[in-house]
N, C-alpha and C positions, 0 to 999 in steps of 0.2 A: 283284196280279195280276188279269188280266182273266179273268172266269169262262168265257168262251168259248175260252180257250187250251187247247190239249192238253196235259196234264202226263202225265208217266210215274208209274208206282207210287212211286218214291222222290221225288216231287215235282220232277223235273228237266223242263225245258221241251223238247217234242219239236222235232227239228231244224227249222229254217224255220219255225217257229211264234211267233217272239219279238216279234211286230209292235208288241205294247203295252209292251215294255220300252225302247222308244227313249227315249234321254236319261236313263235310269236310271243309266248309269254314271258313277261318279264319278272324278277323275283317278286316283285310286289304283287303279281298276278298269278302265280303258281299257287295252288291249291295243295294241301296236303291231304290225300284222300284215303280213307280207311276202306277196304274192300272185304266183305265177309259174307260167307254163304253155308248154310247148313247142308248135309250131305244130298239131301233130296232137291236142293235148289242151286247146287254147284253148276248143273248145264245151264241153268237160266242165266246164272251170273257170268258164266264162261260166253255163251252166246251175246250177250248183251255187252261185256266189254270188248269182245272181238268186233263188234259192228260200231263201237265207240272208240276203238284203239287210238285213233288218230288224235283225239281230244284228250284221251286218258294220258298218253305219253307225255303230254305237254306239263303233267303234274307229277309231283312226289307221290308214289304208290306206296301202301302199306297193306299187308293183309295177313290173316291167321293162316297158320301151318299149310296143310294141304291147299288150300285154296290159293295160297301165295305162290306156292311151286307151280301149280296148274296155270296160273294166269301169268306168270311170269315167262312159261314156254310158249304159251298161246299167244301172248302179246309180243314176244321177243323183245321184252325191256326188262330192265332191273326193278325188282319189287323188294322192299324190306319185308322179310318174312319174319313173323314171330312163332310163338308157339301155337300149337293147333287149340282150338278153342276150349275143348274140355280140359285141356292141360294147362291153362292158363292164358292163352292168347286173346280171349275176349278181355281180360283184366289187364292185359298188357295195353290193348288198345283204349281203354277206359283210363287207365293211367296216362297215357300219352294226351287224350283230350282234356283230363283235368290239368295237366302242365301246358296247355294251349299249343299243343304239337300237332293237334290234327284240327283240319278246318271242315270237313265232311265225311260223314259215315254212309256208306252204301252197304245194306245189311240184309241181303236176301234171306230171310228167315223163314223157317218151315211152320205155320201155324196148326197144322196137322198132325205133326208127328211129335211126340213127347221128347224133351232132350234132357239126358242125364244132367247136363250143365245149366238148367233153366235158370237157377238164381244167377249166375254168371250173364246170361243173356239178359235178362231182367236188370240187373244192376248195368250194364253197358248201355242200353236204352236209356236208363234213368239217368246216367252220368252225362251222357250226349243232351239230354234235354236241360240238366243243371247248367250246363256250361254253353247253352244256346247254340248248339251244333246241328246244322241242318241234317236231318236223317231220311234215308230212303231205304222203305224196308219192302219194296216191290218194285217191278219193272216199269210200271206207269210212274210211279214217283221219282224213280230213278231218271227216267227219260224227262220229265219235266225239270228236275234238278240240273242235270248235265248240259239242257238246251238253254238254260237262263243265261243271259247276258252277263250275268255275275260271275260265271264261272271264267270268262276272261277280263275281267276288270278287277281294279283293287276292290276290296270289301272289307269294311271295318264293322266286326259284328259287335253287337251291344253286349258287353259283359254285366251279367247281374251284379248286384252290390249285395254280398253277404255279410257286410261289417258288423250288422246286428248279430248275426248267428255266429260268428267268429268271437265276438266279444261278450256273447251271453253271460259269461261267467265271471266277469271282471268284477262285479260288484262282491262276489263270493269269495275272490281271491284276495280283496283289499280287507276283508275280515280275517282270512288267514294270516295276513301280514302281521297281524296284532298279536297272534298267539306266540307264546315263548319260541325261541329258536330252536330248542331241542325238546322233542317229545318227551324225554326221560326227566325234564325240569318239572313236568306237570305232577304235582302232589301225588 
């Protein structure tokens, strides 16, 4: 590590001070980070991302529409940009979470402004919890998460076991197997 880098008492790197760690991440330690912000929170996310640029560019970044374009330009790095949130981008991020393709969600949402796609926002936050993905919904939480030693270490999250939920209709399907093959055969 660089001697000029600010380190905390336990050896962690101070938020935003990871400039010399660029490219130290291996494929096992790279995280797939989704970045989302409502319109009133885009300036906050942009400022936070620029402050943490050197750490963020070590990872694979995904974002919804306008946020992705703004971040790509500000960070001068490629970002996988999906649809705008209200046009399906929140659902695209949620789908990637469900498929195991996103490791962390940074979502600066605006709790004071009603959103036309509020159900999509709730669904995105819900699916992140369902699949045990860390979620930061404000700058303080994002600071804690990004400065965690787990950001630059391999991490195997515990996947919930949804077997009982997936197989909940199996007994009913067995009963259906006993029915005649063609519905028309029933008298």
